[in-house]
OpenMM code with the backbone's topology and positions (N, CA, C; nanometers):
from openmm import Vec3, app, unit

residues = "MET ALA GLY LYS GLY PRO ALA PRO LYS PRO SER TYR MET ARG GLN ARG ARG ASN LYS LYS ALA THR LYS ALA THR LEU LYS ALA PRO GLU THR GLY ASP ILE ASP ARG SER LEU PRO GLY THR GLU TRP HIS PRO ALA THR LEU LEU TRP TRP LYS HIS VAL TRP GLU SER PRO MET ALA THR GLU TYR LEU GLN THR ASP ALA ASP GLY LEU VAL ARG LEU ALA ILE LEU ILE ASP GLN PHE TYR ARG THR CYS ASP LYS ASP LEU LEU SER GLU ILE ARG LEU GLN GLU ALA ARG PHE GLY LEU SER PRO VAL ASP ARG SER ARG LEU GLN TRP GLU VAL GLN LYS GLY GLU GLU ALA ALA ARG ARG ARG LYS LEU PRO SER PRO ASP ARG SER ASN GLN PRO ASP PRO ARG SER ILE LEU GLN VAL VAL LYS".split()
positions = [
    Vec3(0.0809, -0.1308, -0.0058),
    Vec3(0.0241, -0.0330, 0.0104),
    Vec3(0.0803, 0.1236, 0.0291),
    Vec3(0.0711, 0.2083, -0.0761),
    Vec3(0.1407, 0.3481, -0.1133),
    Vec3(0.1506, 0.4590, 0.0143),
    Vec3(0.2663, 0.5094, 0.0918),
    Vec3(0.2030, 0.5627, 0.2161),
    Vec3(0.2795, 0.5316, 0.3051),
    Vec3(0.3027, 0.4277, 0.3174),
    Vec3(0.3572, 0.3014, 0.4201),
    Vec3(0.5160, 0.3588, 0.4511),
    Vec3(0.5907, 0.3516, 0.5344),
    Vec3(0.6700, 0.3567, 0.5698),
    Vec3(0.7382, 0.4966, 0.5285),
    Vec3(0.9389, 0.5267, 0.5371),
    Vec3(0.9702, 0.6567, 0.5589),
    Vec3(0.9545, 0.6459, 0.4253),
    Vec3(0.9692, 0.8582, 0.3782),
    Vec3(1.0057, 0.8798, 0.2338),
    Vec3(1.1555, 0.8226, 0.1995),
    Vec3(1.1627, 0.8038, 0.0545),
    Vec3(1.2900, 0.8294, -0.0059),
    Vec3(1.3570, 0.9323, 0.0025),
    Vec3(1.5214, 0.8969, 0.0217),
    Vec3(1.5932, 0.9378, 0.0211),
    Vec3(1.6068, 1.0971, -0.1472),
    Vec3(1.6144, 1.1878, -0.1008),
    Vec3(1.6382, 1.2995, -0.2266),
    Vec3(1.7280, 1.1946, -0.3313),
    Vec3(1.7178, 1.1897, -0.5074),
    Vec3(1.8169, 1.1505, -0.5335),
    Vec3(1.9908, 1.1910, -0.5654),
    Vec3(2.0004, 1.3227, -0.4824),
    Vec3(2.1134, 1.3149, -0.4760),
    Vec3(2.2031, 1.2624, -0.3714),
    Vec3(2.1158, 1.1807, -0.3029),
    Vec3(2.1531, 1.1535, -0.1555),
    Vec3(2.1715, 0.9692, -0.1526),
    Vec3(2.1004, 0.9647, -0.3039),
    Vec3(2.1608, 0.7801, -0.3527),
    Vec3(2.2514, 0.7212, -0.3507),
    Vec3(2.3426, 0.6199, -0.3151),
    Vec3(2.4615, 0.5795, -0.3442),
    Vec3(2.4616, 0.5524, -0.4676),
    Vec3(2.3450, 0.4737, -0.4715),
    Vec3(2.3554, 0.4150, -0.6440),
    Vec3(2.2547, 0.4809, -0.7565),
    Vec3(2.3336, 0.5219, -0.8585),
    Vec3(2.2545, 0.6009, -0.9001),
    Vec3(2.2310, 0.5341, -1.0548),
    Vec3(2.2736, 0.4171, -1.0797),
    Vec3(2.1904, 0.3663, -1.2283),
    Vec3(2.2526, 0.4082, -1.3244),
    Vec3(2.3466, 0.4905, -1.3863),
    Vec3(2.3871, 0.6292, -1.4973),
    Vec3(2.3948, 0.4965, -1.6255),
    Vec3(2.3699, 0.5531, -1.6874),
    Vec3(2.3801, 0.5045, -1.8543),
    Vec3(2.4437, 0.5535, -1.9296),
    Vec3(2.5887, 0.4995, -1.9888),
    Vec3(2.6431, 0.5143, -2.0716),
    Vec3(2.6058, 0.6468, -2.2067),
    Vec3(2.4203, 0.6250, -2.1627),
    Vec3(2.3876, 0.7586, -2.2994),
    Vec3(2.3432, 0.8836, -2.2489),
    Vec3(2.4028, 0.8694, -2.1436),
    Vec3(2.3092, 0.9626, -2.0743),
    Vec3(2.4079, 1.1075, -2.1035),
    Vec3(2.3452, 1.2027, -2.1517),
    Vec3(2.4097, 1.3616, -2.1960),
    Vec3(2.3203, 1.4697, -2.1561),
    Vec3(2.3450, 1.5704, -2.1247),
    Vec3(2.3231, 1.6974, -2.1417),
    Vec3(2.3394, 1.7872, -2.2360),
    Vec3(2.2248, 1.7975, -2.3055),
    Vec3(2.2298, 1.8280, -2.4499),
    Vec3(2.2240, 1.9830, -2.4394),
    Vec3(2.3281, 2.0467, -2.5474),
    Vec3(2.3315, 2.1996, -2.5477),
    Vec3(2.2878, 2.2444, -2.7052),
    Vec3(2.2267, 2.3667, -2.6755),
    Vec3(2.2012, 2.4010, -2.8382),
    Vec3(2.3247, 2.3625, -2.9194),
    Vec3(2.2374, 2.3591, -3.0493),
    Vec3(2.3219, 2.2882, -3.1645),
    Vec3(2.4491, 2.4029, -3.2498),
    Vec3(2.5281, 2.3807, -3.2587),
    Vec3(2.6337, 2.4312, -3.3268),
    Vec3(2.7113, 2.3813, -3.4698),
    Vec3(2.7454, 2.4523, -3.5981),
    Vec3(2.7624, 2.4223, -3.6667),
    Vec3(2.8330, 2.3034, -3.6822),
    Vec3(2.8461, 2.1913, -3.7522),
    Vec3(2.9636, 2.0954, -3.7609),
    Vec3(2.9545, 2.0263, -3.9059),
    Vec3(3.0053, 1.9255, -3.9178),
    Vec3(3.0424, 1.8676, -4.0538),
    Vec3(2.9917, 1.7737, -4.1058),
    Vec3(2.8668, 1.7825, -4.0410),
    Vec3(2.7457, 1.6832, -4.0874),
    Vec3(2.6429, 1.7676, -4.1706),
    Vec3(2.6626, 1.6723, -4.2815),
    Vec3(2.5636, 1.7258, -4.4723),
    Vec3(2.3943, 1.7460, -4.3685),
    Vec3(2.3722, 1.8753, -4.3539),
    Vec3(2.2263, 1.8723, -4.2819),
    Vec3(2.1185, 1.9134, -4.3965),
    Vec3(2.1524, 1.8924, -4.5606),
    Vec3(2.0452, 1.9529, -4.6466),
    Vec3(1.9831, 1.7794, -4.6373),
    Vec3(1.8897, 1.8623, -4.7231),
    Vec3(1.7917, 1.7214, -4.7371),
    Vec3(1.7455, 1.7140, -4.9268),
    Vec3(1.8128, 1.6008, -4.9422),
    Vec3(1.8720, 1.5769, -5.0851),
    Vec3(1.6990, 1.5863, -5.1192),
    Vec3(1.7256, 1.5916, -5.2888),
    Vec3(1.5767, 1.6209, -5.3459),
    Vec3(1.5652, 1.7807, -5.3562),
    Vec3(1.4739, 1.7796, -5.4646),
    Vec3(1.3751, 1.8990, -5.4596),
    Vec3(1.2614, 1.8941, -5.3863),
    Vec3(1.1757, 1.7875, -5.4657),
    Vec3(1.0221, 1.7985, -5.4421),
    Vec3(0.9178, 1.7332, -5.3521),
    Vec3(0.9837, 1.8248, -5.2099),
    Vec3(0.9129, 1.7754, -5.0772),
    Vec3(0.8132, 1.8729, -5.0016),
    Vec3(0.7142, 1.7182, -4.9474),
    Vec3(0.6050, 1.8188, -4.8771),
    Vec3(0.6932, 1.9570, -4.8127),
    Vec3(0.5786, 2.0633, -4.7790),
    Vec3(0.6677, 2.1398, -4.7222),
    Vec3(0.6273, 2.0936, -4.5599),
    Vec3(0.4982, 2.0453, -4.4711),
    Vec3(0.5899, 1.9994, -4.3739),
    Vec3(0.6797, 1.9323, -4.3376),
    Vec3(0.7139, 1.8157, -4.4712),
    Vec3(0.8505, 1.7523, -4.4279),
    Vec3(0.9479, 1.8254, -4.4376),
    Vec3(0.9295, 1.9554, -4.5206),
    Vec3(1.0803, 2.0770, -4.5284),
    Vec3(1.0748, 2.1275, -4.3359),
    Vec3(0.9227, 2.1339, -4.3488),
    Vec3(0.9403, 2.2069, -4.1515),
    Vec3(0.9835, 2.1071, -4.0626),
    Vec3(0.9222, 1.9800, -4.0713),
    Vec3(1.0007, 1.8600, -3.9500),
    Vec3(1.1672, 1.8829, -3.9706),
    Vec3(1.1911, 1.8812, -4.0867),
    Vec3(1.3596, 1.8747, -4.1056),
    Vec3(1.4119, 1.9920, -4.0720),
    Vec3(1.3995, 2.1378, -4.0531),
    Vec3(1.4151, 2.2172, -4.0132),
    Vec3(1.4366, 2.2401, -3.8218),
    Vec3(1.3207, 2.1836, -3.8083),
    Vec3(1.3132, 2.1706, -3.6658),
    Vec3(1.3840, 2.0515, -3.6170),
    Vec3(1.3789, 1.9410, -3.6967),
    Vec3(1.5428, 1.9003, -3.5956),
    Vec3(1.6062, 1.9124, -3.5806),
    Vec3(1.6691, 1.9996, -3.6714),
    Vec3(1.8449, 2.0434, -3.7501),
    Vec3(1.8629, 2.2109, -3.6111),
    Vec3(1.7470, 2.2380, -3.5939),
    Vec3(1.7705, 2.3323, -3.5178),
    Vec3(1.7523, 2.2799, -3.3375),
    Vec3(1.6404, 2.1331, -3.3275),
    Vec3(1.6597, 2.0948, -3.2398),
    Vec3(1.8065, 2.0653, -3.1119),
    Vec3(1.8388, 2.0857, -2.9540),
    Vec3(1.9143, 2.0452, -2.8779),
    Vec3(1.9468, 1.8962, -2.9363),
    Vec3(1.8613, 1.8121, -2.9986),
    Vec3(1.9353, 1.6663, -3.0089),
    Vec3(2.0271, 1.6717, -3.1568),
    Vec3(2.0288, 1.7669, -3.1875),
    Vec3(2.0622, 1.7776, -3.3385),
    Vec3(2.2589, 1.7442, -3.3102),
    Vec3(2.2936, 1.8347, -3.1837),
    Vec3(2.4242, 1.8004, -3.1168),
    Vec3(2.4600, 1.6694, -3.1421),
    Vec3(2.4106, 1.5831, -3.0988),
    Vec3(2.4196, 1.4653, -3.0448),
    Vec3(2.4389, 1.3656, -3.1557),
    Vec3(2.4147, 1.4328, -3.2819),
    Vec3(2.3922, 1.2971, -3.4234),
    Vec3(2.5225, 1.3279, -3.4948),
    Vec3(2.5807, 1.1589, -3.5537),
    Vec3(2.6607, 1.1914, -3.6294),
    Vec3(2.6370, 1.1928, -3.8039),
    Vec3(2.7247, 1.1568, -3.8903),
    Vec3(2.6483, 1.1313, -4.0331),
    Vec3(2.6024, 1.0547, -4.0136),
    Vec3(2.6165, 0.9301, -3.9916),
    Vec3(2.5322, 0.7882, -3.9703),
    Vec3(2.3941, 0.8394, -3.9397),
    Vec3(2.3753, 0.8806, -3.8752),
    Vec3(2.2183, 0.9271, -3.7799),
    Vec3(2.1188, 1.0504, -3.9434),
    Vec3(2.2314, 1.1304, -3.9824),
    Vec3(2.1907, 1.2035, -4.0723),
    Vec3(2.1165, 1.1319, -4.2118),
    Vec3(2.1852, 1.0342, -4.2514),
    Vec3(2.1663, 0.9425, -4.3293),
    Vec3(1.9977, 0.8845, -4.2793),
    Vec3(2.0161, 0.8546, -4.1638),
    Vec3(1.8543, 0.7852, -4.0985),
    Vec3(1.7360, 0.8901, -4.0695),
    Vec3(1.7879, 1.0005, -4.0888),
    Vec3(1.6892, 1.1040, -4.0429),
    Vec3(1.6546, 1.0835, -4.2297),
    Vec3(1.7424, 1.1054, -4.3143),
    Vec3(1.7211, 1.1549, -4.4766),
    Vec3(1.5932, 0.9812, -4.4669),
    Vec3(1.6017, 0.8901, -4.4197),
    Vec3(1.5386, 0.8107, -4.4649),
    Vec3(1.4411, 0.7994, -4.3926),
    Vec3(1.3988, 0.8297, -4.2642),
    Vec3(1.2826, 0.8917, -4.1694),
    Vec3(1.1856, 1.0008, -4.2552),
    Vec3(1.2757, 1.0985, -4.3498),
    Vec3(1.1934, 1.1797, -4.3978),
    Vec3(1.1475, 1.1882, -4.4949),
    Vec3(1.1690, 1.0584, -4.5597),
    Vec3(1.1373, 0.9899, -4.6580),
    Vec3(0.9587, 0.9397, -4.6324),
    Vec3(0.9808, 0.8728, -4.5004),
    Vec3(0.8441, 0.8210, -4.5093),
    Vec3(0.7394, 0.9286, -4.4295),
    Vec3(0.8124, 1.0299, -4.4309),
    Vec3(0.7132, 1.1565, -4.3207),
    Vec3(0.6619, 1.1769, -4.4200),
    Vec3(0.7912, 1.2089, -4.5551),
    Vec3(0.6779, 1.2578, -4.6271),
    Vec3(0.5781, 1.1868, -4.6955),
    Vec3(0.5992, 1.0645, -4.6751),
    Vec3(0.5063, 0.9901, -4.7283),
    Vec3(0.3818, 1.0036, -4.7280),
    Vec3(0.3995, 1.0119, -4.6105),
    Vec3(0.2628, 0.9764, -4.4976),
    Vec3(0.1874, 1.1636, -4.5446),
    Vec3(0.2738, 1.2699, -4.5581),
    Vec3(0.2098, 1.3888, -4.5785),
    Vec3(0.1250, 1.4027, -4.7017),
    Vec3(0.1692, 1.2887, -4.8124),
    Vec3(0.1236, 1.2990, -4.9190),
    Vec3(0.0211, 1.1918, -4.9458),
    Vec3(0.0222, 1.0837, -4.8233),
    Vec3(-0.0803, 0.9794, -4.8494),
    Vec3(-0.1900, 0.9665, -4.7150),
    Vec3(-0.1478, 1.0520, -4.6603),
    Vec3(-0.2110, 0.9912, -4.4864),
    Vec3(-0.2276, 0.8390, -4.4967),
    Vec3(-0.1163, 0.7801, -4.5244),
    Vec3(-0.1691, 0.6524, -4.5173),
    Vec3(-0.1051, 0.6298, -4.3523),
    Vec3(-0.2195, 0.5881, -4.2604),
    Vec3(-0.2109, 0.5577, -4.1514),
    Vec3(-0.1196, 0.4361, -4.1025),
    Vec3(-0.0653, 0.3425, -4.1998),
    Vec3(0.0327, 0.2541, -4.1532),
    Vec3(0.1285, 0.3262, -4.1639),
    Vec3(0.1800, 0.4214, -4.2336),
    Vec3(0.3336, 0.4540, -4.1877),
    Vec3(0.3669, 0.5156, -4.0684),
    Vec3(0.2396, 0.5461, -4.0173),
    Vec3(0.2490, 0.6092, -3.8734),
    Vec3(0.3538, 0.5278, -3.7610),
    Vec3(0.3291, 0.3994, -3.7468),
    Vec3(0.3760, 0.3442, -3.6832),
    Vec3(0.5523, 0.2931, -3.7053),
    Vec3(0.5518, 0.3005, -3.8074),
    Vec3(0.7334, 0.2637, -3.8373),
    Vec3(0.7864, 0.4364, -3.8544),
    Vec3(0.7235, 0.5313, -3.8532),
    Vec3(0.7641, 0.6733, -3.7846),
    Vec3(0.8118, 0.6768, -3.6376),
    Vec3(0.7042, 0.6359, -3.5984),
    Vec3(0.7624, 0.5742, -3.4327),
    Vec3(0.8585, 0.5669, -3.4001),
    Vec3(0.8623, 0.4536, -3.4738),
    Vec3(0.9658, 0.3673, -3.4037),
    Vec3(1.1191, 0.4587, -3.4552),
    Vec3(1.1002, 0.4997, -3.6158),
    Vec3(1.2190, 0.5538, -3.6279),
    Vec3(1.2278, 0.6618, -3.5467),
    Vec3(1.1347, 0.7333, -3.5107),
    Vec3(1.1724, 0.8924, -3.4058),
    Vec3(1.1841, 0.8673, -3.2745),
    Vec3(1.1750, 0.7048, -3.2744),
    Vec3(1.2625, 0.6758, -3.0937),
    Vec3(1.4046, 0.6934, -3.1726),
    Vec3(1.4098, 0.6157, -3.2250),
    Vec3(1.6172, 0.5924, -3.2347),
    Vec3(1.6862, 0.7229, -3.2248),
    Vec3(1.6189, 0.8489, -3.2391),
    Vec3(1.6554, 0.9407, -3.2949),
    Vec3(1.6175, 1.0753, -3.1441),
    Vec3(1.5429, 1.0358, -3.0529),
    Vec3(1.5183, 1.1000, -2.9331),
    Vec3(1.4408, 1.2100, -2.9363),
    Vec3(1.3357, 1.2403, -3.0720),
    Vec3(1.2251, 1.3270, -3.0682),
    Vec3(1.1263, 1.3430, -3.0299),
    Vec3(1.1047, 1.2286, -2.8985),
    Vec3(1.0071, 1.2836, -2.8175),
    Vec3(1.0501, 1.2903, -2.7053),
    Vec3(0.9548, 1.3516, -2.6250),
    Vec3(0.9855, 1.3460, -2.4467),
    Vec3(1.0392, 1.1883, -2.3911),
    Vec3(0.9537, 1.1448, -2.4159),
    Vec3(0.9856, 0.9863, -2.3722),
    Vec3(1.1132, 0.9013, -2.4373),
    Vec3(1.1096, 0.9437, -2.5630),
    Vec3(1.2708, 0.8835, -2.5699),
    Vec3(1.3756, 0.9476, -2.5479),
    Vec3(1.3803, 1.0860, -2.5313),
    Vec3(1.4819, 1.1348, -2.4456),
    Vec3(1.5077, 1.0940, -2.3063),
    Vec3(1.4022, 1.0423, -2.2166),
    Vec3(1.3752, 1.0077, -2.0481),
    Vec3(1.4237, 0.8678, -2.1097),
    Vec3(1.4537, 0.7817, -2.2388),
    Vec3(1.5090, 0.6598, -2.2343),
    Vec3(1.6275, 0.6324, -2.2222),
    Vec3(1.6440, 0.7525, -2.3533),
    Vec3(1.8199, 0.7500, -2.3868),
    Vec3(1.8931, 0.8509, -2.2533),
    Vec3(1.8245, 0.8971, -2.1509),
    Vec3(1.8672, 0.9765, -2.0768),
    Vec3(1.9150, 1.1484, -2.0908),
    Vec3(1.8823, 1.1853, -2.2212),
    Vec3(1.9522, 1.3111, -2.2636),
    Vec3(1.7966, 1.4402, -2.1627),
    Vec3(1.8902, 1.5113, -2.1263),
    Vec3(1.7969, 1.5891, -2.0734),
    Vec3(1.8318, 1.7337, -2.1671),
    Vec3(1.7873, 1.8605, -2.1995),
    Vec3(1.7842, 1.9671, -2.2550),
    Vec3(1.7890, 2.0837, -2.1675),
    Vec3(1.9369, 2.1307, -2.1837),
    Vec3(1.9413, 2.2614, -2.1067),
    Vec3(1.8209, 2.3519, -2.1047),
    Vec3(1.7875, 2.4256, -1.9842),
    Vec3(1.6620, 2.5404, -2.0473),
    Vec3(1.7666, 2.6073, -1.9564),
    Vec3(1.7200, 2.7547, -2.0078),
    Vec3(1.7879, 2.8787, -2.0381),
    Vec3(1.7151, 2.9027, -1.9010),
    Vec3(1.7817, 3.0355, -1.7966),
    Vec3(1.7483, 3.1025, -1.7081),
    Vec3(1.5523, 3.1541, -1.7450),
    Vec3(1.5492, 3.2243, -1.8397),
    Vec3(1.4262, 3.2721, -1.8783),
    Vec3(1.3007, 3.1762, -1.9267),
    Vec3(1.3582, 3.0168, -2.0018),
    Vec3(1.2567, 2.9077, -1.9528),
    Vec3(1.2001, 2.8982, -1.8163),
    Vec3(1.3087, 2.8640, -1.7389),
    Vec3(1.2943, 2.8274, -1.5765),
    Vec3(1.2054, 2.9341, -1.5348),
    Vec3(1.1838, 3.0612, -1.5175),
    Vec3(1.1140, 3.2207, -1.5044),
    Vec3(0.9828, 3.1305, -1.5381),
    Vec3(0.9762, 3.0942, -1.6971),
    Vec3(0.8326, 3.0762, -1.7574),
    Vec3(0.7643, 2.9819, -1.6731),
    Vec3(0.8398, 2.8856, -1.6594),
    Vec3(0.7962, 2.7488, -1.6122),
    Vec3(0.7205, 2.8033, -1.4699),
    Vec3(0.7404, 2.8937, -1.4492),
    Vec3(0.7073, 2.8847, -1.2637),
    Vec3(0.5923, 2.9767, -1.2396),
    Vec3(0.4798, 2.9208, -1.1856),
    Vec3(0.3449, 2.9633, -1.1544),
    Vec3(0.3850, 3.0614, -1.0850),
    Vec3(0.3119, 3.1657, -1.0920),
    Vec3(0.2731, 3.3370, -1.0365),
    Vec3(0.1396, 3.2608, -0.9081),
    Vec3(0.2285, 3.3263, -0.8006),
    Vec3(0.1667, 3.3088, -0.7162),
    Vec3(0.0566, 3.3481, -0.6671),
    Vec3(-0.0871, 3.3197, -0.6085),
    Vec3(-0.2267, 3.3774, -0.6125),
    Vec3(-0.1546, 3.4830, -0.4584),
    Vec3(-0.2663, 3.6309, -0.5923),
    Vec3(-0.2535, 3.7145, -0.4380),
    Vec3(-0.3812, 3.7196, -0.3515),
    Vec3(-0.2988, 3.7004, -0.2041),
    Vec3(-0.4552, 3.6988, -0.1488),
    Vec3(-0.4360, 3.7827, -0.0492),
    Vec3(-0.3710, 3.9183, -0.0479),
    Vec3(-0.3678, 4.0072, 0.0539),
    Vec3(-0.4926, 4.0634, 0.0824),
    Vec3(-0.6132, 4.0498, 0.0185),
    Vec3(-0.7051, 4.1198, -0.0002),
    Vec3(-0.7954, 3.9966, 0.0400),
    Vec3(-0.7659, 3.9299, 0.0446),
    Vec3(-0.8791, 3.7817, 0.0926),
    Vec3(-0.8754, 3.7315, 0.2212),
    Vec3(-0.9616, 3.7093, 0.2767),
    Vec3(-0.9613, 3.7277, 0.4535),
    Vec3(-0.9361, 3.5715, 0.4433),
    Vec3(-0.8658, 3.5767, 0.6005),
    Vec3(-0.7765, 3.4368, 0.5827),
    Vec3(-0.8946, 3.2994, 0.6519),
    Vec3(-0.8791, 3.2188, 0.6069),
    Vec3(-1.0007, 3.0741, 0.5723),
    Vec3(-1.0510, 3.0166, 0.6847),
    Vec3(-0.9321, 3.0535, 0.8118),
    Vec3(-0.9149, 3.0049, 0.9310),
    Vec3(-0.9851, 3.0799, 1.0258),
    Vec3(-1.0320, 3.2048, 1.0134),
    Vec3(-1.0737, 3.3075, 1.0637),
    Vec3(-1.2246, 3.2620, 1.1340),
    Vec3(-1.2659, 3.1350, 1.0107),
    Vec3(-1.3983, 3.0811, 1.1309),
    Vec3(-1.3985, 2.9566, 1.1743),
    Vec3(-1.3000, 2.9239, 1.2192),
    Vec3(-1.2949, 2.8110, 1.2957),
    Vec3(-1.2970, 2.9031, 1.4668),
    Vec3(-1.2713, 2.8134, 1.5578),
    Vec3(-1.3194, 2.8091, 1.6800),
    Vec3(-1.3562, 2.7374, 1.7716),
    Vec3(-1.2983, 2.7510, 1.9086),
    Vec3(-1.2342, 2.6494, 1.9746),
    Vec3(-1.3618, 2.5919, 2.0671),
    Vec3(-1.3534, 2.4326, 2.0877),
    Vec3(-1.4788, 2.3759, 2.0934),
    Vec3(-1.4163, 2.3313, 2.2679),
    Vec3(-1.5005, 2.3662, 2.3413),
    Vec3(-1.5044, 2.3220, 2.4718),
    Vec3(-1.5639, 2.2161, 2.4874),
] * unit.nanometer
topology = app.Topology()
chain = topology.addChain("A")
for resn in residues:
    res = topology.addResidue(resn, chain)
    for name in ("N", "CA", "C"):
        topology.addAtom(name, app.Element.getBySymbol(name[0]), res)
């Protein structure tokens, strides 16, 4: 049953960390030696947008030239999907996307963390509610004799 026993230690205090060799903290992409061009000329506009987003993502810094070749094969599948709307292609696209860490679940499996700047951390914080003009909800409580 949940909730029984002491609370677990914070992760930084645990002795066993079970780190994987694939764990990486990803940084913003830099221009490298990888050919990022998409061969051919007649691509669906959504495929071209997907290709642009992949190479602008933080995961792009982890790709090698052999990964770029695999991404081209994935682009072909995505282009076929956009042109035919064949739902059978989606399962293969999903499997291929997992190889490249293109979803949050895939990045978690690869233990890749995307570095977030101070601006992103500030935007994530929820504003605290302004309670200065609200009455204290405890004021209705009374001592029972």
